[in-house]
N, C-alpha and C positions, 0 to 999 in steps of 0.2 A: 239794226245790225244782227240781232239773233237769227233772222230769217236767212242770212247768208250762211250761217253755220248749219242750219237745218238743211238747206239746199245742197251744201257741200257734202254733208253726211249721206243724204239721199243719192247724190250722184256717185259717191264712192260705193255705196251698197249696190247700185244698179250695175256699175262696172264690174264689181266682184261677182255678182250673180250671172251677168252676161258673158264674161270672159274668164271666169274662175277656172273652168275646166281646161282652157287653153294654157293658162298660167301654170297649172299643176303639171300638165303634160310637158311644157317647156322646161320645167325644173328637173324632172326626173326621168324622162324617157328619151330614147334615141330618135334620131331624125326619121328613121323608117317608121317607128311606131307613131310618131306625130303625123306623118303623112297618111298612114292608114286610118288613123282616128279622124283626120280632117276629111278624107274621102268618104268614109262611112257616115260621118255626121252630115255632110252636104247632101249625099244621096238620100239619107233618111229624111231630112227635112223636105227635100224635093218630092218624095213620095207622099208625105203627109199633106203638103200644100196641094198636090194634085188631087188627092182623095177628098179633101175638105173644100175645094173650090166651089163645087155645086151648092154646098150647104151655105157657104159665105154669100154667094150670089143670091140665093133664095132669101136669106135673112135680110140682105141689103134691100132687095125689092120689097119685102113685106114691111120693113120698118120705114122705108121711104113713102109707101102708100099710106101707112098709118100716120105718119107725120103730116101729110097733106090734109088729112081730115081733122087733125087736132089743132089747126091754126085758129087762134082766137084773136079778135081785135084787141089792139092795145090802146088804152086811153092815155093821152099825153096832156099834161097841164101846160098850157101856153101862157105867155105873159098876159097880164090883166085878168087872170082867172078864167079865161075861155078854155074849153076842153075840146080837143080834136081827137078823132078816132082814126087810128092807122090800122090797115089790114096787112097781115103778113102772108103772102102767097108765094 
């Protein structure tokens, strides 16, 4: 049961960190200021995603190729003590 409390606290922290700025804006600013903040925030994240997209794609390709070469066989203990080798490709 303690894991429920841990996950609840983590979910609350995540919500506060992700949506905290919007909550603060909603409490103390006018609708116009909230709209300007939302527009600037959305456009800013769009610019960053566009700039970092080539880096993300290059990293994905590099890590995918690296993962293909790192595949090791897995030994599984079967009933009656026999060992089978599985390959992960």
